[in-house]
N, CA, C and O atoms as a GROMACS GRO file, in nm:
protein
  468
    1MET      N    1 -15.719  -9.670   0.152
    1MET     CA    2 -15.583  -9.647   0.195
    1MET      C    3 -15.493  -9.619   0.076
    1MET      O    4 -15.406  -9.532   0.083
    2ASP      N    5 -15.514  -9.692  -0.032
    2ASP     CA    6 -15.431  -9.676  -0.152
    2ASP      C    7 -15.452  -9.538  -0.212
    2ASP      O    8 -15.356  -9.479  -0.263
    3ASN      N    9 -15.572  -9.485  -0.207
    3ASN     CA   10 -15.605  -9.354  -0.262
    3ASN      C   11 -15.535  -9.244  -0.184
    3ASN      O   12 -15.484  -9.149  -0.243
    4LYS      N   13 -15.530  -9.257  -0.048
    4LYS     CA   14 -15.463  -9.157   0.035
    4LYS      C   15 -15.312  -9.158   0.010
    4LYS      O   16 -15.249  -9.053   0.011
    5THR      N   17 -15.255  -9.276  -0.012
    5THR     CA   18 -15.112  -9.287  -0.040
    5THR      C   19 -15.079  -9.218  -0.171
    5THR      O   20 -14.977  -9.149  -0.182
    6ILE      N   21 -15.163  -9.236  -0.271
    6ILE     CA   22 -15.141  -9.171  -0.402
    6ILE      C   23 -15.150  -9.019  -0.388
    6ILE      O   24 -15.072  -8.947  -0.448
    7GLN      N   25 -15.247  -8.971  -0.308
    7GLN     CA   26 -15.263  -8.827  -0.288
    7GLN      C   27 -15.141  -8.769  -0.215
    7GLN      O   28 -15.092  -8.662  -0.250
    8ILE      N   29 -15.094  -8.841  -0.114
    8ILE     CA   30 -14.977  -8.793  -0.039
    8ILE      C   31 -14.853  -8.792  -0.129
    8ILE      O   32 -14.774  -8.697  -0.124
    9GLU      N   33 -14.836  -8.895  -0.209
    9GLU     CA   34 -14.723  -8.898  -0.301
    9GLU      C   35 -14.732  -8.786  -0.404
    9GLU      O   36 -14.632  -8.723  -0.437
   10SER      N   37 -14.854  -8.761  -0.454
   10SER     CA   38 -14.874  -8.653  -0.550
   10SER      C   39 -14.842  -8.518  -0.485
   10SER      O   40 -14.778  -8.433  -0.546
   11LEU      N   41 -14.889  -8.499  -0.362
   11LEU     CA   42 -14.861  -8.375  -0.290
   11LEU      C   43 -14.712  -8.358  -0.264
   11LEU      O   44 -14.658  -8.249  -0.278
   12LEU      N   45 -14.647  -8.467  -0.226
   12LEU     CA   46 -14.503  -8.464  -0.202
   12LEU      C   47 -14.427  -8.430  -0.330
   12LEU      O   48 -14.331  -8.352  -0.327
   13GLN      N   49 -14.469  -8.489  -0.442
   13GLN     CA   50 -14.405  -8.463  -0.572
   13GLN      C   51 -14.422  -8.316  -0.611
   13GLN      O   52 -14.328  -8.253  -0.659
   14LYS      N   53 -14.541  -8.260  -0.590
   14LYS     CA   54 -14.566  -8.119  -0.623
   14LYS      C   55 -14.484  -8.027  -0.532
   14LYS      O   56 -14.435  -7.923  -0.577
   15THR      N   57 -14.469  -8.066  -0.406
   15THR     CA   58 -14.388  -7.986  -0.313
   15THR      C   59 -14.242  -7.985  -0.357
   15THR      O   60 -14.177  -7.881  -0.353
   16ILE      N   61 -14.192  -8.098  -0.398
   16ILE     CA   62 -14.053  -8.107  -0.446
   16ILE      C   63 -14.036  -8.022  -0.571
   16ILE      O   64 -13.936  -7.950  -0.583
   17GLU      N   65 -14.129  -8.028  -0.665
   17GLU     CA   66 -14.122  -7.948  -0.787
   17GLU      C   67 -14.129  -7.798  -0.755
   17GLU      O   68 -14.060  -7.717  -0.817
   18TYR      N   69 -14.214  -7.762  -0.658
   18TYR     CA   70 -14.224  -7.622  -0.617
   18TYR      C   71 -14.091  -7.575  -0.558
   18TYR      O   72 -14.046  -7.464  -0.587
   19GLY      N   73 -14.029  -7.658  -0.475
   19GLY     CA   74 -13.899  -7.623  -0.417
   19GLY      C   75 -13.793  -7.605  -0.524
   19GLY      O   76 -13.713  -7.512  -0.518
   20LYS      N   77 -13.792  -7.695  -0.622
   20LYS     CA   78 -13.694  -7.683  -0.731
   20LYS      C   79 -13.719  -7.557  -0.812
   20LYS      O   80 -13.625  -7.488  -0.850
   21SER      N   81 -13.847  -7.526  -0.839
   21SER     CA   82 -13.880  -7.405  -0.915
   21SER      C   83 -13.838  -7.280  -0.838
   21SER      O   84 -13.784  -7.186  -0.896
   22GLY      N   85 -13.863  -7.280  -0.706
   22GLY     CA   86 -13.824  -7.165  -0.624
   22GLY      C   87 -13.673  -7.146  -0.624
   22GLY      O   88 -13.624  -7.034  -0.632
   23PHE      N   89 -13.600  -7.256  -0.615
   23PHE     CA   90 -13.454  -7.249  -0.618
   23PHE      C   91 -13.404  -7.195  -0.753
   23PHE      O   92 -13.313  -7.113  -0.757
   24GLU      N   93 -13.464  -7.241  -0.860
   24GLU     CA   94 -13.426  -7.192  -0.994
   24GLU      C   95 -13.456  -7.043  -1.007
   24GLU      O   96 -13.378  -6.969  -1.066
   25LEU      N   97 -13.568  -6.998  -0.952
   25LEU     CA   98 -13.604  -6.857  -0.956
   25LEU      C   99 -13.502  -6.774  -0.879
   25LEU      O  100 -13.463  -6.666  -0.925
   26ILE      N  101 -13.460  -6.822  -0.763
   26ILE     CA  102 -13.359  -6.750  -0.684
   26ILE      C  103 -13.227  -6.743  -0.761
   26ILE      O  104 -13.162  -6.639  -0.762
   27LYS      N  105 -13.188  -6.852  -0.826
   27LYS     CA  106 -13.065  -6.852  -0.905
   27LYS      C  107 -13.074  -6.750  -1.020
   27LYS      O  108 -12.979  -6.676  -1.045
   28LEU      N  109 -13.188  -6.747  -1.088
   28LEU     CA  110 -13.204  -6.654  -1.201
   28LEU      C  111 -13.204  -6.509  -1.153
   28LEU      O  112 -13.146  -6.422  -1.219
   29ARG      N  113 -13.269  -6.481  -1.042
   29ARG     CA  114 -13.270  -6.344  -0.990
   29ARG      C  115 -13.129  -6.302  -0.946
   29ARG      O  116 -13.089  -6.188  -0.968
   30THR      N  117 -13.057  -6.393  -0.884
   30THR     CA  118 -12.919  -6.363  -0.843
   30THR      C  119 -12.832  -6.336  -0.965
   30THR      O  120 -12.751  -6.243  -0.965
   31LEU      N  121 -12.847  -6.417  -1.068
   31LEU     CA  122 -12.772  -6.397  -1.191
   31LEU      C  123 -12.806  -6.262  -1.255
   31LEU      O  124 -12.716  -6.192  -1.304
   32GLU      N  125 -12.933  -6.225  -1.254
   32GLU     CA  126 -12.974  -6.097  -1.311
   32GLU      C  127 -12.912  -5.980  -1.235
   32GLU      O  128 -12.860  -5.886  -1.296
   33LYS      N  129 -12.917  -5.986  -1.102
   33LYS     CA  130 -12.860  -5.879  -1.021
   33LYS      C  131 -12.708  -5.869  -1.041
   33LYS      O  132 -12.654  -5.759  -1.053
   34THR      N  133 -12.642  -5.983  -1.045
   34THR     CA  134 -12.497  -5.983  -1.066
   34THR      C  135 -12.461  -5.924  -1.202
   34THR      O  136 -12.370  -5.842  -1.212
   35ALA      N  137 -12.532  -5.965  -1.305
   35ALA     CA  138 -12.507  -5.912  -1.439
   35ALA      C  139 -12.535  -5.762  -1.445
   35ALA      O  140 -12.462  -5.688  -1.511
   36ASP      N  141 -12.640  -5.718  -1.376
   36ASP     CA  142 -12.675  -5.576  -1.376
   36ASP      C  143 -12.567  -5.493  -1.308
   36ASP      O  144 -12.528  -5.387  -1.357
   37ILE      N  145 -12.519  -5.541  -1.195
   37ILE     CA  146 -12.415  -5.468  -1.121
   37ILE      C  147 -12.285  -5.464  -1.201
   37ILE      O  148 -12.223  -5.358  -1.212
   38ILE      N  149 -12.244  -5.576  -1.255
   38ILE     CA  150 -12.119  -5.580  -1.332
   38ILE      C  151 -12.130  -5.494  -1.457
   38ILE      O  152 -12.036  -5.422  -1.492
   39SER      N  153 -12.244  -5.501  -1.526
   39SER     CA  154 -12.259  -5.421  -1.648
   39SER      C  155 -12.265  -5.272  -1.616
   39SER      O  156 -12.233  -5.190  -1.702
   40SER      N  157 -12.305  -5.235  -1.496
   40SER     CA  158 -12.304  -5.094  -1.457
   40SER      C  159 -12.163  -5.049  -1.418
   40SER      O  160 -12.128  -4.933  -1.438
   41LEU      N  161 -12.084  -5.140  -1.362
   41LEU     CA  162 -11.951  -5.102  -1.316
   41LEU      C  163 -11.847  -5.096  -1.428
   41LEU      O  164 -11.749  -5.023  -1.416
   42ILE      N  165 -11.866  -5.170  -1.534
   42ILE     CA  166 -11.767  -5.171  -1.643
   42ILE      C  167 -11.756  -5.034  -1.711
   42ILE      O  168 -11.644  -4.986  -1.729
   43PRO      N  169 -11.866  -4.969  -1.750
   43PRO     CA  170 -11.850  -4.835  -1.810
   43PRO      C  171 -11.789  -4.735  -1.711
   43PRO      O  172 -11.710  -4.649  -1.751
   44LEU      N  173 -11.824  -4.745  -1.583
   44LEU     CA  174 -11.765  -4.656  -1.483
   44LEU      C  175 -11.615  -4.678  -1.471
   44LEU      O  176 -11.539  -4.583  -1.454
   45THR      N  177 -11.573  -4.802  -1.480
   45THR     CA  178 -11.430  -4.835  -1.472
   45THR      C  179 -11.356  -4.779  -1.593
   45THR      O  180 -11.245  -4.726  -1.579
   46ILE      N  181 -11.415  -4.791  -1.710
   46ILE     CA  182 -11.351  -4.737  -1.831
   46ILE      C  183 -11.337  -4.585  -1.822
   46ILE      O  184 -11.231  -4.531  -1.854
   47VAL      N  185 -11.442  -4.517  -1.778
   47VAL     CA  186 -11.436  -4.372  -1.763
   47VAL      C  187 -11.331  -4.334  -1.658
   47VAL      O  188 -11.255  -4.239  -1.677
   48PHE      N  189 -11.326  -4.410  -1.548
   48PHE     CA  190 -11.227  -4.384  -1.443
   48PHE      C  191 -11.085  -4.396  -1.498
   48PHE      O  192 -11.000  -4.313  -1.468
   49ILE      N  193 -11.060  -4.498  -1.577
   49ILE     CA  194 -10.926  -4.518  -1.634
   49ILE      C  195 -10.890  -4.403  -1.730
   49ILE      O  196 -10.777  -4.354  -1.729
   50LEU      N  197 -10.987  -4.361  -1.812
   50LEU     CA  198 -10.960  -4.251  -1.905
   50LEU      C  199 -10.934  -4.120  -1.831
   50LEU      O  200 -10.843  -4.046  -1.867
   51ILE      N  201 -11.014  -4.091  -1.729
   51ILE     CA  202 -10.993  -3.967  -1.652
   51ILE      C  203 -10.860  -3.972  -1.579
   51ILE      O  204 -10.789  -3.872  -1.573
   52THR      N  205 -10.825  -4.088  -1.524
   52THR     CA  206 -10.698  -4.102  -1.455
   52THR      C  207 -10.581  -4.080  -1.551
   52THR      O  208 -10.483  -4.013  -1.517
   53SER      N  209 -10.591  -4.136  -1.670
   53SER     CA  210 -10.485  -4.115  -1.770
   53SER      C  211 -10.473  -3.968  -1.807
   53SER      O  212 -10.362  -3.915  -1.818
   54PHE      N  213 -10.586  -3.901  -1.827
   54PHE     CA  214 -10.587  -3.759  -1.859
   54PHE      C  215 -10.520  -3.679  -1.749
   54PHE      O  216 -10.434  -3.595  -1.776
   55LEU      N  217 -10.559  -3.705  -1.624
   55LEU     CA  218 -10.499  -3.632  -1.512
   55LEU      C  219 -10.351  -3.661  -1.497
   55LEU      O  220 -10.273  -3.572  -1.461
   56MET      N  221 -10.311  -3.784  -1.524
   56MET     CA  222 -10.171  -3.820  -1.513
   56MET      C  223 -10.086  -3.741  -1.614
   56MET      O  224  -9.981  -3.687  -1.579
   57PHE      N  225 -10.133  -3.734  -1.738
   57PHE     CA  226 -10.056  -3.662  -1.839
   57PHE      C  227 -10.059  -3.511  -1.814
   57PHE      O  228  -9.959  -3.443  -1.836
   58CYS      N  229 -10.171  -3.459  -1.767
   58CYS     CA  230 -10.177  -3.316  -1.732
   58CYS      C  231 -10.083  -3.285  -1.616
   58CYS      O  232 -10.015  -3.182  -1.616
   59SER      N  233 -10.079  -3.374  -1.519
   59SER     CA  234  -9.991  -3.355  -1.403
   59SER      C  235  -9.845  -3.360  -1.446
   59SER      O  236  -9.763  -3.280  -1.401
   60PHE      N  237  -9.814  -3.454  -1.532
   60PHE     CA  238  -9.676  -3.465  -1.582
   60PHE      C  239  -9.635  -3.338  -1.656
   60PHE      O  240  -9.525  -3.286  -1.637
   61GLY      N  241  -9.725  -3.289  -1.740
   61GLY     CA  242  -9.697  -3.166  -1.814
   61GLY      C  243  -9.684  -3.047  -1.721
   61GLY      O  244  -9.595  -2.964  -1.739
   62ALA      N  245  -9.773  -3.037  -1.621
   62ALA     CA  246  -9.766  -2.925  -1.526
   62ALA      C  247  -9.636  -2.932  -1.445
   62ALA      O  248  -9.574  -2.829  -1.419
   63ALA      N  249  -9.596  -3.052  -1.405
   63ALA     CA  250  -9.472  -3.067  -1.329
   63ALA      C  251  -9.352  -3.024  -1.413
   63ALA      O  252  -9.262  -2.956  -1.362
   64LEU      N  253  -9.350  -3.062  -1.540
   64LEU     CA  254  -9.240  -3.020  -1.627
   64LEU      C  255  -9.240  -2.868  -1.647
   64LEU      O  256  -9.135  -2.805  -1.648
   65LEU      N  257  -9.359  -2.810  -1.663
   65LEU     CA  258  -9.370  -2.666  -1.682
   65LEU      C  259  -9.324  -2.590  -1.558
   65LEU      O  260  -9.247  -2.495  -1.568
   66ILE      N  261  -9.370  -2.632  -1.442
   66ILE     CA  262  -9.329  -2.566  -1.317
   66ILE      C  263  -9.179  -2.584  -1.295
   66ILE      O  264  -9.110  -2.491  -1.253
   67GLY      N  265  -9.128  -2.703  -1.323
   67GLY     CA  266  -8.985  -2.728  -1.310
   67GLY      C  267  -8.903  -2.640  -1.404
   67GLY      O  268  -8.794  -2.594  -1.368
   68GLU      N  269  -8.956  -2.618  -1.523
   68GLU     CA  270  -8.886  -2.530  -1.619
   68GLU      C  271  -8.888  -2.386  -1.570
   68GLU      O  272  -8.788  -2.314  -1.583
   69ILE      N  273  -9.001  -2.343  -1.514
   69ILE     CA  274  -9.010  -2.206  -1.463
   69ILE      C  275  -8.914  -2.186  -1.345
   69ILE      O  276  -8.848  -2.082  -1.335
   70LEU      N  277  -8.907  -2.285  -1.258
   70LEU     CA  278  -8.818  -2.276  -1.140
   70LEU      C  279  -8.674  -2.317  -1.172
   70LEU      O  280  -8.587  -2.310  -1.086
   71GLN      N  281  -8.650  -2.360  -1.295
   71GLN     CA  282  -8.519  -2.403  -1.343
   71GLN      C  283  -8.463  -2.522  -1.263
   71GLN      O  284  -8.342  -2.538  -1.250
   72LYS      N  285  -8.551  -2.603  -1.211
   72LYS     CA  286  -8.513  -2.724  -1.138
   72LYS      C  287  -8.630  -2.823  -1.156
   72LYS      O  288  -8.731  -2.812  -1.086
   73PRO      N  289  -8.616  -2.920  -1.249
   73PRO     CA  290  -8.728  -3.009  -1.281
   73PRO      C  291  -8.787  -3.083  -1.160
   73PRO      O  292  -8.908  -3.107  -1.155
   74SER      N  293  -8.704  -3.119  -1.066
   74SER     CA  294  -8.755  -3.195  -0.951
   74SER      C  295  -8.851  -3.111  -0.867
   74SER      O  296  -8.944  -3.166  -0.807
   75TYR      N  297  -8.832  -2.980  -0.861
   75TYR     CA  298  -8.922  -2.894  -0.784
   75TYR      C  299  -9.064  -2.900  -0.841
   75TYR      O  300  -9.162  -2.899  -0.766
   76GLY      N  301  -9.074  -2.905  -0.971
   76GLY     CA  302  -9.208  -2.912  -1.033
   76GLY      C  303  -9.282  -3.038  -0.991
   76GLY      O  304  -9.402  -3.034  -0.964
   77PHE      N  305  -9.210  -3.150  -0.988
   77PHE     CA  306  -9.275  -3.274  -0.947
   77PHE      C  307  -9.311  -3.273  -0.799
   77PHE      O  308  -9.416  -3.324  -0.760
   78PHE      N  309  -9.224  -3.213  -0.715
   78PHE     CA  310  -9.256  -3.203  -0.573
   78PHE      C  311  -9.378  -3.114  -0.549
   78PHE      O  312  -9.462  -3.145  -0.464
   79ILE      N  313  -9.388  -3.005  -0.623
   79ILE     CA  314  -9.502  -2.915  -0.608
   79ILE      C  315  -9.631  -2.982  -0.651
   79ILE      O  316  -9.733  -2.970  -0.582
   80VAL      N  317  -9.630  -3.052  -0.763
   80VAL     CA  318  -9.749  -3.124  -0.809
   80VAL      C  319  -9.787  -3.234  -0.709
   80VAL      O  320  -9.905  -3.254  -0.681
   81ALA      N  321  -9.688  -3.306  -0.658
   81ALA     CA  322  -9.714  -3.411  -0.558
   81ALA      C  323  -9.775  -3.351  -0.432
   81ALA      O  324  -9.868  -3.408  -0.374
   82ALA      N  325  -9.723  -3.237  -0.388
   82ALA     CA  326  -9.777  -3.171  -0.269
   82ALA      C  327  -9.922  -3.127  -0.293
   82ALA      O  328 -10.006  -3.137  -0.204
   83PHE      N  329  -9.949  -3.077  -0.413
   83PHE     CA  330 -10.086  -3.038  -0.447
   83PHE      C  331 -10.182  -3.157  -0.437
   83PHE      O  332 -10.289  -3.145  -0.378
   84TYR      N  333 -10.142  -3.271  -0.493
   84TYR     CA  334 -10.227  -3.390  -0.486
   84TYR      C  335 -10.240  -3.442  -0.343
   84TYR      O  336 -10.345  -3.492  -0.304
   85GLY      N  337 -10.134  -3.431  -0.265
   85GLY     CA  338 -10.142  -3.470  -0.125
   85GLY      C  339 -10.239  -3.384  -0.048
   85GLY      O  340 -10.317  -3.434   0.033
   86LEU      N  341 -10.235  -3.253  -0.074
   86LEU     CA  342 -10.327  -3.161  -0.009
   86LEU      C  343 -10.472  -3.189  -0.051
   86LEU      O  344 -10.562  -3.190   0.033
   87VAL      N  345 -10.494  -3.212  -0.179
   87VAL     CA  346 -10.628  -3.245  -0.228
   87VAL      C  347 -10.678  -3.375  -0.165
   87VAL      O  348 -10.795  -3.384  -0.128
   88ALA      N  349 -10.591  -3.474  -0.152
   88ALA     CA  350 -10.630  -3.602  -0.092
   88ALA      C  351 -10.670  -3.583   0.054
   88ALA      O  352 -10.768  -3.642   0.099
   89ILE      N  353 -10.596  -3.503   0.127
   89ILE     CA  354 -10.630  -3.478   0.268
   89ILE      C  355 -10.764  -3.406   0.278
   89ILE      O  356 -10.847  -3.442   0.362
   90ILE      N  357 -10.786  -3.306   0.195
   90ILE     CA  358 -10.913  -3.233   0.197
   90ILE      C  359 -11.029  -3.325   0.162
   90ILE      O  360 -11.132  -3.323   0.229
   91VAL      N  361 -11.013  -3.405   0.058
   91VAL     CA  362 -11.121  -3.497   0.018
   91VAL      C  363 -11.148  -3.598   0.128
   91VAL      O  364 -11.264  -3.629   0.157
   92HIS      N  365 -11.043  -3.649   0.190
   92HIS     CA  366 -11.062  -3.749   0.295
   92HIS      C  367 -11.140  -3.692   0.413
   92HIS      O  368 -11.235  -3.754   0.460
   93PHE      N  369 -11.102  -3.576   0.460
   93PHE     CA  370 -11.166  -3.521   0.579
   93PHE      C  371 -11.299  -3.451   0.548
   93PHE      O  372 -11.387  -3.448   0.634
   94ALA      N  373 -11.315  -3.395   0.430
   94ALA     CA  374 -11.437  -3.320   0.400
   94ALA      C  375 -11.543  -3.403   0.330
   94ALA      O  376 -11.662  -3.383   0.353
   95PHE      N  377 -11.503  -3.496   0.244
   95PHE     CA  378 -11.600  -3.564   0.160
   95PHE      C  379 -11.604  -3.716   0.176
   95PHE      O  380 -11.680  -3.783   0.106
   96HIS      N  381 -11.525  -3.772   0.266
   96HIS     CA  382 -11.517  -3.918   0.281
   96HIS      C  383 -11.654  -3.980   0.309
   96HIS      O  384 -11.694  -4.074   0.241
   97LYS      N  385 -11.724  -3.928   0.406
   97LYS     CA  386 -11.854  -3.984   0.444
   97LYS      C  387 -11.956  -3.966   0.331
   97LYS      O  388 -12.035  -4.056   0.304
   98CYS      N  389 -11.954  -3.851   0.267
   98CYS     CA  390 -12.049  -3.824   0.157
   98CYS      C  391 -12.026  -3.921   0.041
   98CYS      O  392 -12.122  -3.974  -0.015
   99ILE      N  393 -11.901  -3.943   0.005
   99ILE     CA  394 -11.869  -4.035  -0.104
   99ILE      C  395 -11.909  -4.177  -0.067
   99ILE      O  396 -11.966  -4.249  -0.149
  100LYS      N  397 -11.880  -4.217   0.056
  100LYS     CA  398 -11.914  -4.351   0.103
  100LYS      C  399 -12.065  -4.374   0.099
  100LYS      O  400 -12.110  -4.479   0.055
  101VAL      N  401 -12.143  -4.277   0.144
  101VAL     CA  402 -12.289  -4.289   0.144
  101VAL      C  403 -12.342  -4.298   0.002
  101VAL      O  404 -12.431  -4.380  -0.027
  102ARG      N  405 -12.290  -4.217  -0.088
  102ARG     CA  406 -12.338  -4.221  -0.227
  102ARG      C  407 -12.307  -4.353  -0.295
  102ARG      O  408 -12.392  -4.407  -0.366
  103VAL      N  409 -12.187  -4.406  -0.274
  103VAL     CA  410 -12.152  -4.534  -0.334
  103VAL      C  411 -12.237  -4.646  -0.275
  103VAL      O  412 -12.286  -4.732  -0.348
  104SER      N  413 -12.255  -4.644  -0.145
  104SER     CA  414 -12.340  -4.746  -0.080
  104SER      C  415 -12.483  -4.739  -0.132
  104SER      O  416 -12.543  -4.842  -0.162
  105ASN      N  417 -12.537  -4.619  -0.142
  105ASN     CA  418 -12.674  -4.604  -0.193
  105ASN      C  419 -12.686  -4.651  -0.337
  105ASN      O  420 -12.788  -4.710  -0.375
  106TYR      N  421 -12.584  -4.625  -0.418
  106TYR     CA  422 -12.586  -4.668  -0.557
  106TYR      C  423 -12.589  -4.820  -0.567
  106TYR      O  424 -12.665  -4.876  -0.646
  107ILE      N  425 -12.505  -4.885  -0.487
  107ILE     CA  426 -12.500  -5.032  -0.490
  107ILE      C  427 -12.631  -5.091  -0.438
  107ILE      O  428 -12.683  -5.186  -0.496
  108ILE      N  429 -12.685  -5.035  -0.330
  108ILE     CA  430 -12.812  -5.084  -0.276
  108ILE      C  431 -12.924  -5.064  -0.377
  108ILE      O  432 -13.010  -5.151  -0.392
  109LYS      N  433 -12.924  -4.951  -0.446
  109LYS     CA  434 -13.026  -4.925  -0.547
  109LYS      C  435 -13.018  -5.028  -0.659
  109LYS      O  436 -13.121  -5.076  -0.707
  110LEU      N  437 -12.897  -5.063  -0.701
  110LEU     CA  438 -12.881  -5.165  -0.804
  110LEU      C  439 -12.930  -5.302  -0.758
  110LEU      O  440 -12.996  -5.374  -0.832
  111VAL      N  441 -12.898  -5.336  -0.634
  111VAL     CA  442 -12.935  -5.469  -0.583
  111VAL      C  443 -13.084  -5.479  -0.560
  111VAL      O  444 -13.144  -5.584  -0.588
  112LEU      N  445 -13.146  -5.373  -0.509
  112LEU     CA  446 -13.288  -5.378  -0.475
  112LEU      C  447 -13.379  -5.328  -0.586
  112LEU      O  448 -13.499  -5.310  -0.565
  113LYS      N  449 -13.324  -5.308  -0.704
  113LYS     CA  450 -13.406  -5.261  -0.817
  113LYS      C  451 -13.523  -5.354  -0.836
  113LYS      O  452 -13.510  -5.476  -0.822
  114SER      N  453 -13.638  -5.298  -0.867
  114SER     CA  454 -13.760  -5.380  -0.877
  114SER      C  455 -13.742  -5.492  -0.978
  114SER      O  456 -13.687  -5.473  -1.086
  115ASP      N  457 -13.791  -5.610  -0.939
  115ASP     CA  458 -13.780  -5.728  -1.024
  115ASP      C  459 -13.879  -5.717  -1.139
  115ASP      O  460 -13.995  -5.681  -1.120
  116GLU      N  461 -13.830  -5.749  -1.257
  116GLU     CA  462 -13.913  -5.743  -1.376
  116GLU      C  463 -13.932  -5.880  -1.438
  116GLU      O  464 -13.969  -5.891  -1.555
  117ILE      N  465 -13.908  -5.984  -1.360
  117ILE     CA  466 -13.921  -6.121  -1.412
  117ILE      C  467 -14.066  -6.162  -1.404
  117ILE      O  468 -14.101  -6.273  -1.443
   0.00000   0.00000   0.00000
């Protein structure tokens, strides 16, 4: 009887250790995926900010130039704003689903990337 109790306790102890190891493995894999996703998004964010700044200054310059040509500075800004509004409407109706699918696929690809642990 004493031998069976020792075996059961040993089995129970190994089961607990296996559970703890499995939990640690899940935590490490989650940490790896999170770090991978964040490290992929930071360079994209930096590029997005730089492109946005570039477009903002180009738009400001174009608005001033158009306003100077029309001899009314506010017209230049209205024309540039209308252009961006038109582009936004076209992108929304023509490319919204395509952009959404690509972003979703990119995130899924990052999350499901083969484990190398």
